[in-house]
C-alpha positions as CSV (number, residue, x, y, z in Angstrom):
1,M,5.7,24.2,45.6
2,T,9.5,23.5,44.3
3,K,12.3,25.5,44.6
4,S,12.1,26.4,40.5
5,K,8.7,27.5,40.8
6,V,9.6,29.5,44.0
7,E,12.2,31.2,42.0
8,R,10.0,31.6,38.9
9,C,7.6,33.4,41.0
10,K,9.6,36.6,40.8
11,K,9.8,38.4,37.4
12,L,12.6,38.9,35.2
13,D,13.1,42.8,35.3
14,L,15.0,42.5,32.1
15,Y,14.0,45.4,30.0
16,A,14.8,48.0,32.5
17,E,18.0,46.4,32.8
18,Y,18.2,46.7,29.1
19,R,17.3,50.1,28.9
20,K,20.1,51.0,31.1
21,V,22.5,49.4,28.6
22,A,20.9,50.7,25.9
23,Q,21.3,54.2,27.1
24,A,24.9,53.8,28.1
25,L,26.1,52.3,25.0
26,N,23.8,54.4,22.6
27,S,25.4,57.5,23.9
28,T,28.8,56.7,22.6
29,V,29.1,55.1,19.4
30,M,26.6,53.2,17.7
31,N,22.8,51.5,17.7
32,I,23.2,48.1,19.9
33,F,20.6,46.7,17.8
34,I,18.2,44.6,19.7
35,D,14.6,44.4,19.7
36,N,13.0,45.9,22.3
37,E,9.7,43.6,21.6
38,I,12.1,40.8,22.0
39,I,13.4,41.7,25.4
40,K,9.5,42.2,26.6
41,R,8.8,38.7,25.2
42,I,11.6,37.0,27.1
43,E,10.6,38.9,30.3
44,R,6.5,37.9,29.7
45,D,7.2,34.4,28.7
46,S,9.9,33.5,30.8
47,E,7.1,32.5,33.4
48,Q,6.1,29.8,31.2
49,D,9.0,28.7,29.2
50,D,11.9,27.0,31.0
51,Y,14.5,27.9,28.3
52,L,13.5,31.6,28.5
53,Y,13.4,31.8,32.2
54,R,17.2,30.2,32.3
55,S,18.7,32.3,29.2
56,G,16.8,35.1,30.4
57,K,18.1,35.1,33.7
58,E,21.6,34.8,32.2
59,L,21.1,37.7,30.1
60,L,20.1,39.9,32.8
61,E,23.0,39.1,34.6
62,K,25.1,40.0,31.5
63,F,23.3,43.5,31.6
64,K,24.0,44.2,35.1
65,C,27.3,43.2,34.6
66,I,27.6,45.8,31.8
67,N,25.7,48.5,33.9
68,N,28.4,47.7,36.6
69,L,31.1,49.0,34.6
70,K,32.6,52.3,34.2
71,D,34.2,52.7,31.3
72,S,32.8,52.4,27.7
73,P,35.3,50.0,25.9
74,S,34.7,47.9,28.8
75,K,30.9,47.7,28.3
76,Y,31.5,46.9,24.8
77,E,33.7,43.8,25.0
78,K,30.8,42.5,27.8
79,F,28.3,43.6,25.2
80,N,29.6,41.2,22.7
81,Q,29.2,38.4,24.8
82,A,25.4,39.4,25.9
83,Y,24.4,39.7,22.1
84,S,25.9,36.4,21.4
85,L,23.1,35.0,23.8
86,Y,20.5,37.4,22.5
87,A,21.0,35.9,19.2
88,E,20.6,32.3,20.6
89,I,17.4,33.3,22.4
90,Y,16.1,35.2,19.0
91,T,16.6,32.4,16.9
92,Y,14.7,30.3,19.8
93,I,11.8,32.6,19.7
94,V,11.4,32.9,15.8
95,F,11.7,28.8,15.3
96,K,9.1,28.6,18.1
97,D,6.8,30.8,15.9
98,K,7.5,29.1,13.0
99,G,6.4,25.8,14.7
100,I,9.5,24.2,15.8
101,K,10.4,23.9,19.3
102,L,14.4,24.1,19.8
103,V,15.9,22.3,22.5
104,S,18.8,23.7,24.1
105,V,22.1,21.5,24.0
106,P,23.9,21.2,27.3
107,K,27.2,23.0,27.4
108,D,28.8,20.1,29.3
109,K,31.1,19.8,26.4
110,K,34.0,22.2,25.2
111,Q,32.5,22.3,21.8
112,S,29.0,21.3,20.9
113,P,26.0,23.4,19.3
114,D,23.6,25.3,20.6
115,F,20.3,23.8,19.9
116,E,18.8,20.5,18.6
117,C,15.4,19.4,17.6
118,E,13.6,16.2,16.3
119,I,12.1,15.6,12.9
120,Y,10.9,12.5,11.7
121,G,12.9,10.6,14.3
122,E,15.9,12.4,13.1
123,K,17.9,14.7,15.6
124,I,19.0,18.1,13.7
125,Y,21.3,20.3,15.2
126,F,21.8,24.0,14.9
127,E,24.7,26.3,15.6
128,V,23.8,30.2,15.9
129,K,26.5,32.6,15.0
130,C,25.9,36.5,14.9
131,P,29.2,37.8,13.0
132,D,29.6,42.1,13.4
133,F,32.9,43.6,12.4
134,C,34.7,42.0,9.4
135,N,37.5,44.0,9.5
136,D,39.8,44.6,12.6
137,G,39.1,41.3,14.5
138,N,36.5,40.2,17.1
139,F,37.4,43.4,19.9
140,S,36.5,46.2,16.7
141,H,33.9,47.2,19.0
142,V,36.3,48.0,21.6
143,E,38.7,49.5,19.5
144,I,36.0,52.2,18.3
145,A,34.8,52.7,22.2
146,K,38.2,53.9,23.1
147,E,38.7,56.1,20.1
148,A,35.1,57.5,20.6
149,Q,36.3,57.7,24.8
150,A,39.2,59.7,23.9
151,N,37.4,62.1,21.6
152,K,34.8,62.8,24.4
153,E,37.7,63.6,26.8
154,K,39.2,66.1,24.3
155,I,35.6,67.8,24.0
156,N,35.2,67.8,28.2
157,L,38.9,69.5,28.1
158,Q,38.1,72.0,25.6
159,I,34.8,72.7,27.3
160,E,36.6,73.2,30.6
161,K,39.1,75.7,29.2
162,D,36.2,77.6,27.7
163,A,34.3,77.6,30.7
164,K,37.1,79.9,32.5
165,D,35.8,82.7,29.9
166,K,32.2,82.4,29.7
167,S,31.9,84.0,26.7
168,Q,33.9,81.6,25.0
169,L,30.7,79.3,25.8
170,K,27.8,81.3,24.0
171,G,26.2,79.7,21.2
172,K,29.2,77.1,20.9
173,V,28.5,73.5,19.6
174,Y,31.0,70.8,20.4
175,Y,31.4,67.8,18.2
176,S,33.9,64.8,17.0
177,E,34.1,62.9,14.0
178,Q,34.6,59.1,13.9
179,E,34.3,56.8,11.2
180,I,32.5,53.3,11.9
181,Q,32.7,51.0,8.9
182,P,32.2,47.2,9.5
183,Y,34.2,46.1,6.3
184,N,36.3,48.8,5.6
185,T,36.0,48.5,2.0
186,S,33.3,49.3,-0.5
187,E,34.1,47.0,-2.8
188,S,31.8,44.0,-3.4
189,V,34.2,41.1,-3.9
190,E,36.4,42.1,-0.5
191,I,32.9,42.3,1.3
192,L,32.2,38.8,0.3
193,E,35.8,37.3,1.0
194,K,35.5,39.1,4.5
195,F,32.2,38.2,5.5
196,I,33.2,34.4,4.7
197,K,36.3,34.4,6.5
198,K,35.1,35.8,9.4
199,V,32.0,33.6,9.5
200,L,34.8,30.3,9.2
201,G,36.7,31.5,11.6
202,M,33.9,31.7,14.2
203,V,32.9,28.3,13.5
204,K,34.3,25.5,15.2
205,D,34.4,22.2,13.9
206,G,33.4,20.5,17.1
207,Q,29.8,22.6,16.7
208,I,29.0,21.6,13.4
209,E,29.9,18.1,13.8
210,H,28.1,16.9,16.4
211,G,25.5,15.2,14.3
212,H,23.5,16.5,11.0
213,C,23.7,20.3,11.7
214,F,22.6,23.5,10.6
215,L,24.4,26.6,10.3
216,I,22.4,29.8,11.7
217,L,23.4,33.2,10.7
218,H,21.9,36.1,12.9
219,L,22.7,39.3,10.6
220,G,20.9,41.7,13.2
221,R,24.5,43.4,13.7
222,L,26.1,43.2,9.9
223,N,23.9,42.9,6.8
224,L,25.5,42.2,3.1
225,F,24.1,44.4,0.4
226,T,20.4,42.7,-0.6
227,N,17.3,42.0,1.4
228,T,15.5,40.2,-1.0
229,P,14.8,36.7,-2.0
230,S,17.2,37.5,-5.2
231,C,20.1,37.4,-2.8
232,L,19.6,33.6,-2.7
233,L,20.7,33.7,-6.6
234,P,24.5,33.0,-7.8
235,V,23.2,36.4,-10.3
236,Y,20.0,38.0,-10.5
237,C,18.6,41.0,-12.7
238,D,17.7,44.4,-10.5
239,D,15.2,46.1,-12.6
240,S,14.9,48.8,-10.3
241,P,15.9,52.5,-10.3
242,P,18.2,53.9,-11.2
243,Y,19.7,51.2,-13.7
244,T,19.0,47.4,-14.8
245,S,21.6,45.5,-13.9
246,C,22.7,41.8,-13.5
247,E,24.2,41.6,-9.8
248,T,25.9,38.8,-7.7
249,G,23.5,37.4,-5.3
250,D,25.5,38.0,-2.1
251,L,24.1,35.2,0.0
252,W,24.4,32.6,-2.4
253,Q,28.2,33.6,-3.3
254,V,28.8,33.4,0.7
255,S,27.6,30.2,0.9
256,F,28.3,28.0,-2.3
257,G,30.8,30.7,-4.4
258,E,34.0,29.2,-5.5
259,I,37.4,30.7,-6.2
260,G,37.4,32.2,-9.5
261,D,33.6,33.2,-9.8
262,Q,32.8,36.3,-11.1
263,V,31.1,38.9,-9.1
264,Y,28.6,41.2,-10.7
265,K,27.6,44.7,-8.9
266,K,25.2,47.5,-9.3
267,P,26.6,50.4,-10.8
268,S,26.9,53.6,-8.6
269,F,26.7,55.7,-11.5
270,E,25.7,55.3,-15.3
271,G,28.7,54.0,-17.4
272,E,30.6,52.1,-14.3
273,P,31.3,48.7,-15.0
274,R,29.1,46.0,-13.7
275,I,31.8,43.4,-13.3
276,G,33.8,43.3,-10.5
277,E,36.8,41.0,-9.4
278,K,36.6,37.1,-9.3
279,L,36.2,35.6,-5.5
280,S,39.9,34.3,-4.0
281,V,37.9,32.2,-1.4
282,N,35.3,29.3,-1.2
283,G,32.2,30.1,0.4
284,I,31.1,28.7,3.4
285,L,29.4,25.5,2.3
286,I,32.1,24.7,0.2
287,E,34.6,24.7,2.7
288,K,32.2,23.4,5.8
289,E,30.7,20.3,3.3
290,N,29.1,18.4,6.0
291,L,26.5,21.5,6.8
292,L,23.3,20.8,5.9
293,G,22.9,24.3,5.1
294,I,22.8,27.7,6.3
295,I,19.7,29.6,7.6
296,F,20.0,33.5,7.4
297,I,18.2,35.9,10.0
298,I,17.9,38.9,8.8
299,S,16.3,41.8,10.8
300,S,16.0,45.4,9.5
301,W,13.7,47.8,10.6
302,Q,12.3,48.8,7.3
303,N,11.3,45.1,6.4
304,G,10.8,43.1,9.8
305,V,12.1,39.6,10.3
306,K,13.1,37.6,7.3
307,I,14.6,34.0,7.2
308,Y,16.3,32.9,4.0
309,S,18.0,29.5,3.8
310,L,20.4,27.7,1.4
311,K,20.0,23.7,1.9
312,N,23.3,22.0,0.7
313,E,21.2,19.3,-1.2
314,N,24.5,16.9,-1.4
315,C,24.7,16.6,2.2
316,L,20.8,16.3,2.9
317,I,20.6,13.6,0.3
318,N,23.5,11.6,1.5
319,K,23.1,12.2,5.4
320,L,19.7,12.0,5.5
321,N,18.1,10.1,3.2
322,S,16.8,7.7,5.9
323,C,14.9,10.2,7.3
324,N,12.5,11.1,5.0
325,G,13.1,14.9,4.4
326,A,13.8,16.3,8.0
327,G,16.1,18.7,6.8
328,D,14.1,19.7,4.0
329,K,10.9,20.3,6.3
330,I,12.9,22.5,8.5
331,V,14.2,24.5,5.7
332,Y,10.4,24.7,4.1
333,K,8.8,25.3,7.5
334,V,11.3,28.4,8.5
335,S,12.0,30.2,5.5
336,D,10.5,32.7,3.8
337,A,12.6,31.8,0.9
338,Y,15.0,29.3,-0.2
339,N,17.6,27.5,-2.6
340,D,20.3,25.3,-3.1
341,K,23.3,25.0,-5.2
342,S,21.5,23.6,-8.0
343,N,19.8,27.0,-8.1
344,T,16.1,25.3,-8.3
345,N,14.1,28.4,-7.1
346,D,15.8,30.7,-10.1
347,Y,12.7,30.9,-11.9
348,K,11.1,32.5,-8.6
349,Y,13.2,35.2,-7.7
350,A,15.4,36.1,-10.9
351,C,14.3,39.6,-11.0
352,I,13.7,42.7,-8.5
353,K,10.9,44.7,-10.9
354,K,10.5,48.2,-11.0
355,N,8.8,49.9,-8.1
356,K,5.3,50.7,-9.6
357,K,3.7,54.3,-9.3
């Protein structure tokens, strides 16, 4: 028996370690947005899958590191690193279920994409990013955790003070308030622009210029507005209650929007203007024109996992004309819905209908 097989005889105890992380972090600030079933699957399938074993083992070590830390802010800083790895594993599993086997790109270079696969004899690369807070930089989770810890300490001090007189404790509830806002704004155009800037700041040229490359955005921790295929259109009609309106497709705008494009929003009350501000930044696929497209992995408790894609058709034609539609095949195979800059699928997703009674 080889050394690797001997090592893999011992099952990864990943789920138990993850539950400790979840309990520690959920008790402080917020839900950590990891799918229990994915963790269980990594643990189960790692016995047969080399990538899941290697990455699962690395994720296990990151969870152990988090659990060994004493203070909450440090846990959140380390958790951000663990979540990035989780997003890559999540992507690998989702693509595998769709019939595309991704291969991890060796990290022997300073900047390289996360995965590759071969379609029609052509290598296609994938870079996975999982944006979260778009208002206070990369460590806003840490800042929030520090504020939560300070509030907790104030409550503990008050409890200790009241404990000296037991009559003060009877029927008393202790709490503190804390605002958590991933965008720090409710304005549609500001949210779109902050999201674009966040993603562009995360993507390094070396990660997407290794070859023909798709950007994968795992939105498990940060969603925009719409979780329907209509978000892939420049503008669509929302005929759902309470008001019929024309709205901007958020995924299309963050991908193909250009400076000066008008943003339309759903009114929050009757009579509110539907026309918002104009974009002051270009979309991701305008700024990173060599990308083949963006694949959005959107997960929610209500609707499960949806994969929506936007193709950069000019790049697909110019760069992949010789490979008989390799990029298109990937988009068609993995996506629940897709579109392109030419708005080819407008007729499919142009209207969100009223819910039937």
